[in-house]
MDTraj code that builds the backbone (N, CA, C; nanometers):
import mdtraj as md
import numpy as np

residues = "MET PRO PRO THR VAL HIS ILE GLN PHE SER ASP ARG LEU VAL SER TYR GLU THR PHE MET THR ASP LEU THR ALA ARG LEU ALA ARG VAL ILE LYS SER ASP ALA ALA ASP PRO GLU TYR ILE SER GLN ARG THR ALA TYR SER ILE PHE GLY ARG LYS ASN VAL ASP ARG TRP ARG ARG THR GLY LYS VAL LYS PRO SER LYS ARG PRO GLY LYS VAL GLU TYR CYS MET ALA ASP LEU ARG LEU LEU GLN ARG THR GLU GLN ASP TYR LEU ASN GLN".split()
xyz = np.array([
    [12.8215, 12.5968, 11.9623],
    [12.7116, 12.5099, 11.9904],
    [12.6271, 12.4891, 11.8662],
    [12.5978, 12.3542, 11.8313],
    [12.5339, 12.3414, 11.7050],
    [12.3786, 12.3730, 11.7216],
    [12.3226, 12.4147, 11.6092],
    [12.1769, 12.4505, 11.6185],
    [12.0880, 12.3237, 11.6527],
    [11.9852, 12.3539, 11.7275],
    [11.8869, 12.2490, 11.7578],
    [11.7950, 12.2123, 11.6478],
    [11.7942, 12.0803, 11.6195],
    [11.7098, 12.0324, 11.5054],
    [11.5760, 11.9959, 11.5652],
    [11.4696, 12.0452, 11.4935],
    [11.3329, 12.0114, 11.5327],
    [11.2658, 11.9285, 11.4267],
    [11.1646, 11.8501, 11.4753],
    [11.0862, 11.7748, 11.3907],
    [10.9425, 11.8285, 11.4002],
    [10.8774, 11.8550, 11.2782],
    [10.7492, 11.9139, 11.2772],
    [10.6449, 11.7985, 11.2531],
    [10.5555, 11.7827, 11.3522],
    [10.4434, 11.6879, 11.3405],
    [10.3186, 11.7756, 11.3117],
    [10.2152, 11.7061, 11.2794],
    [10.0884, 11.7838, 11.2390],
    [10.0352, 11.8601, 11.3550],
    [10.0637, 11.8183, 11.4805],
    [10.0057, 11.8941, 11.5892],
    [10.1094, 11.9695, 11.6783],
    [10.2382, 11.9422, 11.6522],
    [10.3357, 12.0230, 11.7365],
    [10.4750, 12.0077, 11.6798],
    [10.5727, 12.0897, 11.7279],
    [10.7056, 12.0935, 11.6904],
    [10.7859, 12.0465, 11.8141],
    [10.8726, 11.9410, 11.7938],
    [10.9553, 11.9007, 11.9001],
    [11.0963, 11.8861, 11.8621],
    [11.1824, 11.9032, 11.9546],
    [11.3268, 11.8883, 11.9272],
    [11.3671, 11.7411, 11.8940],
    [11.4653, 11.7258, 11.8146],
    [11.5110, 11.5870, 11.7892],
    [11.5517, 11.5100, 11.9126],
    [11.6097, 11.5746, 12.0082],
    [11.6535, 11.5167, 12.1247],
    [11.5287, 11.4620, 12.2125],
    [11.4265, 11.5459, 12.2119],
    [11.3023, 11.5043, 12.2872],
    [11.2366, 11.3897, 12.2210],
    [11.2405, 11.3919, 12.0868],
    [11.1744, 11.2872, 12.0081],
    [11.2446, 11.1505, 12.0326],
    [11.3800, 11.1578, 12.0190],
    [11.4602, 11.0314, 12.0489],
    [11.4434, 10.9840, 12.1938],
    [11.4413, 11.0664, 12.2872],
    [11.4267, 11.0264, 12.4259],
    [11.2894, 10.9563, 12.4421],
    [11.1829, 11.0154, 12.3859],
    [11.0465, 10.9544, 12.4004],
    [11.0438, 10.8143, 12.3211],
    [11.1089, 10.8158, 12.2063],
    [11.1116, 10.6966, 12.1232],
    [11.1859, 10.5777, 12.1912],
    [11.3029, 10.6003, 12.2519],
    [11.3737, 10.5019, 12.3212],
    [11.3047, 10.4540, 12.4450],
    [11.2356, 10.5422, 12.5112],
    [11.1577, 10.5038, 12.6319],
    [11.0410, 10.4005, 12.5914],
    [10.9743, 10.4331, 12.4833],
    [10.8639, 10.3485, 12.4368],
    [10.9253, 10.2115, 12.3904],
    [11.0315, 10.2184, 12.3088],
    [11.0979, 10.0903, 12.2731],
    [11.1403, 10.0055, 12.3840],
    [11.2022, 10.0649, 12.4914],
    [11.2421, 9.9888, 12.6023],
    [11.1212, 9.9291, 12.6735],
    [11.0141, 9.9958, 12.6843],
    [10.8907, 9.9462, 12.7459],
    [10.8385, 9.8229, 12.6631],
    [10.8336, 9.8313, 12.5312],
    [10.7929, 9.7294, 12.4458],
    [10.8821, 9.6012, 12.4527],
    [11.0075, 9.6231, 12.4585],
    [11.1073, 9.5170, 12.4625],
    [11.0870, 9.4440, 12.5926],
    [11.0731, 9.5148, 12.7028],
    [11.0624, 9.4551, 12.8280],
    [10.9301, 9.3824, 12.8383],
    [10.8212, 9.4266, 12.7860],
    [10.6946, 9.3561, 12.7980],
    [10.6951, 9.2310, 12.7059],
    [10.7773, 9.2319, 12.6018],
    [10.7802, 9.1116, 12.5083],
    [10.8889, 9.0082, 12.5438],
    [10.9687, 9.0459, 12.6504],
    [11.0864, 8.9576, 12.6889],
    [11.0318, 8.8253, 12.7374],
    [10.9142, 8.8232, 12.8079],
    [10.8714, 8.6985, 12.8629],
    [10.7860, 8.6145, 12.7735],
    [10.7618, 8.6699, 12.6476],
    [10.6829, 8.5902, 12.5564],
    [10.7611, 8.4719, 12.5006],
    [10.6884, 8.3578, 12.4838],
    [10.7529, 8.2384, 12.4191],
    [10.7753, 8.2701, 12.2692],
    [10.8680, 8.1918, 12.2021],
    [10.8910, 8.2070, 12.0657],
    [10.7692, 8.1638, 11.9806],
    [10.7100, 8.0579, 12.0090],
    [10.5833, 8.0073, 11.9464],
    [10.4745, 7.9828, 12.0397],
    [10.3504, 7.9995, 11.9921],
    [10.2366, 7.9752, 12.0787],
    [10.1389, 7.8870, 11.9937],
    [10.0552, 7.8090, 12.0689],
    [9.9548, 7.7260, 11.9934],
    [9.8473, 7.8196, 11.9391],
    [9.7759, 7.7581, 11.8429],
    [9.6661, 7.8258, 11.7822],
    [9.5634, 7.8669, 11.8878],
    [9.5308, 7.7804, 11.9754],
    [9.4285, 7.8125, 12.0814],
    [9.4727, 7.9364, 12.1639],
    [9.6070, 7.9375, 12.2026],
    [9.6539, 8.0555, 12.2806],
    [9.6508, 8.1756, 12.1947],
    [9.6854, 8.1686, 12.0666],
    [9.6761, 8.2809, 11.9811],
    [9.5416, 8.3382, 11.9636],
    [9.4423, 8.2485, 11.9472],
    [9.3063, 8.2853, 11.9511],
    [9.2644, 8.3609, 12.0773],
    [9.3065, 8.3116, 12.1872],
    [9.2661, 8.3678, 12.3172],
    [9.3310, 8.5004, 12.3428],
    [9.4543, 8.5287, 12.2982],
    [9.5235, 8.6488, 12.3183],
    [9.4836, 8.7614, 12.2181],
    [9.4897, 8.7151, 12.0838],
    [9.4630, 8.8138, 11.9781],
    [9.3228, 8.8153, 11.9147],
    [9.2478, 8.7208, 11.9494],
    [9.1086, 8.7056, 11.8913],
    [9.1113, 8.6169, 11.7656],
    [9.0211, 8.5268, 11.7679],
    [9.0086, 8.4257, 11.6561],
    [8.9928, 8.5017, 11.5227],
    [8.9114, 8.5951, 11.5086],
    [8.8959, 8.6660, 11.3794],
    [9.0176, 8.7351, 11.3337],
    [9.0887, 8.7901, 11.4257],
    [9.2136, 8.8602, 11.3887],
    [9.3162, 8.7623, 11.3395],
    [9.3336, 8.6540, 11.4129],
    [9.4362, 8.5568, 11.3662],
    [9.3930, 8.4874, 11.2350],
    [9.2689, 8.4519, 11.2269],
    [9.2198, 8.3955, 11.0916],
    [9.2379, 8.4958, 10.9790],
    [9.2077, 8.6182, 10.9925],
    [9.2184, 8.7223, 10.8974],
    [9.3664, 8.7411, 10.8570],
    [9.4580, 8.7486, 10.9585],
    [9.6009, 8.7605, 10.9310],
    [9.6514, 8.6425, 10.8494],
    [9.5972, 8.5263, 10.8774],
    [9.6401, 8.4051, 10.8121],
    [9.5896, 8.3996, 10.6696],
    [9.4620, 8.4303, 10.6563],
    [9.3989, 8.4321, 10.5246],
    [9.4651, 8.5346, 10.4292],
    [9.5073, 8.6550, 10.4817],
    [9.5709, 8.7589, 10.3918],
    [9.7244, 8.7355, 10.3827],
    [9.7741, 8.6329, 10.4442],
    [9.9118, 8.5968, 10.4283],
    [10.0137, 8.6798, 10.5171],
    [9.9553, 8.7502, 10.6030],
    [10.0357, 8.8299, 10.6979],
    [10.1156, 8.7374, 10.8059],
    [10.0603, 8.6218, 10.8373],
    [10.1154, 8.5322, 10.9311],
    [10.1028, 8.3956, 10.8825],
    [10.2030, 8.3198, 10.8992],
    [10.1922, 8.1747, 10.8514],
    [10.2213, 8.0827, 10.9648],
    [10.1320, 7.9867, 10.9884],
    [10.1404, 7.8989, 11.0991],
    [10.2533, 7.7911, 11.0725],
    [10.3105, 7.7443, 11.1762],
    [10.4094, 7.6293, 11.1692],
    [10.3262, 7.5073, 11.2100],
    [10.3181, 7.4075, 11.1240],
    [10.2440, 7.2948, 11.1493],
    [10.3323, 7.1752, 11.1918],
    [10.2966, 7.1041, 11.2950],
    [10.3581, 6.9819, 11.3404],
    [10.2381, 6.8831, 11.3531],
    [10.2628, 6.7539, 11.3554],
    [10.1632, 6.6598, 11.3730],
    [10.0662, 6.6918, 11.4945],
    [9.9434, 6.7218, 11.4713],
    [9.8497, 6.7413, 11.5775],
    [9.8624, 6.8810, 11.6338],
    [9.9470, 6.9737, 11.5743],
    [9.9600, 7.1071, 11.6469],
    [9.9843, 7.2057, 11.5328],
    [9.9247, 7.3302, 11.5546],
    [9.9378, 7.4456, 11.4774],
    [9.9951, 7.5512, 11.5682],
    [10.1088, 7.6135, 11.5294],
    [10.1673, 7.7100, 11.6178],
    [10.1967, 7.8430, 11.5334],
    [10.2003, 7.9489, 11.6049],
    [10.2302, 8.0798, 11.5428],
    [10.3536, 8.1448, 11.6082],
    [10.4256, 8.2236, 11.5333],
    [10.5422, 8.2880, 11.5902],
    [10.4827, 8.4128, 11.6708],
    [10.5109, 8.4210, 11.7950],
    [10.4600, 8.5200, 11.8869],
    [10.5042, 8.6654, 11.8311],
    [10.6320, 8.6808, 11.7882],
    [10.6774, 8.8024, 11.7421],
    [10.6024, 8.8612, 11.6254],
    [10.5687, 8.7588, 11.5284],
    [10.4901, 8.8051, 11.4147],
    [10.3451, 8.8547, 11.4605],
    [10.2883, 8.7826, 11.5448],
    [10.1554, 8.8185, 11.5965],
    [10.1592, 8.9617, 11.6721],
    [10.2600, 8.9796, 11.7555],
    [10.2770, 9.1063, 11.8320],
    [10.2904, 9.2206, 11.7339],
    [10.3766, 9.1982, 11.6297],
    [10.3888, 9.3051, 11.5171],
    [10.2558, 9.3394, 11.4612],
    [10.1821, 9.2377, 11.4243],
    [10.0441, 9.2644, 11.3637],
    [9.9558, 9.3317, 11.4553],
    [9.9688, 9.2967, 11.5827],
    [9.8720, 9.3573, 11.6913],
    [9.8964, 9.5042, 11.6917],
    [10.0320, 9.5427, 11.6826],
    [10.0624, 9.6883, 11.7000],
    [10.0523, 9.7655, 11.5772],
    [10.0319, 9.7012, 11.4634],
    [10.0109, 9.7647, 11.3331],
    [9.8787, 9.8187, 11.3058],
    [9.8585, 9.9455, 11.2800],
    [9.7256, 10.0001, 11.2576],
    [9.6810, 9.9528, 11.1160],
    [9.5637, 9.8902, 11.1093],
    [9.5080, 9.8307, 10.9947],
    [9.3719, 9.8877, 10.9619],
    [9.3609, 9.9459, 10.8435],
    [9.2346, 10.0064, 10.8095],
    [9.1626, 9.9168, 10.7103],
    [9.0570, 9.8359, 10.7600],
    [8.9964, 9.7390, 10.6798],
    [8.8878, 9.8010, 10.5890],
    [8.8550, 9.9271, 10.6133],
    [8.7495, 9.9899, 10.5372],
    [8.7927, 10.0291, 10.3934],
    [8.9304, 10.0404, 10.3733],
    [8.9731, 10.0857, 10.2536],
    [9.0106, 9.9661, 10.1589],
    [8.9761, 9.8458, 10.1904],
    [9.0129, 9.7321, 10.1176],
    [8.8993, 9.7014, 10.0225],
])
top = md.Topology()
chain = top.add_chain()
for i, resn in enumerate(residues, 1):
    res = top.add_residue(resn, chain, resSeq=i)
    for name in ("N", "CA", "C"):
        top.add_atom(name, md.element.get_by_symbol(name[0]), res)
traj = md.Trajectory(xyz[None], top)
């Protein structure tokens, strides 16, 4: 029987198997929740879901680029979701 591999975090020690089980459960939940998202959303919808200041800041800093069509500005929903889930520390800038 192979030895059990553990991963040390700052607050606890967990087995690799437990870590992978928890990780896959979280990923499955995220994938399921994002499955209904459209590929692109209008700027108005992006503002209402993610907040105008967030979307404008992400655009200003180059983290998200809008797709422009005549009379329409759209954003890739997957890019916005990624930024939403990314911890951002604005005090260190």
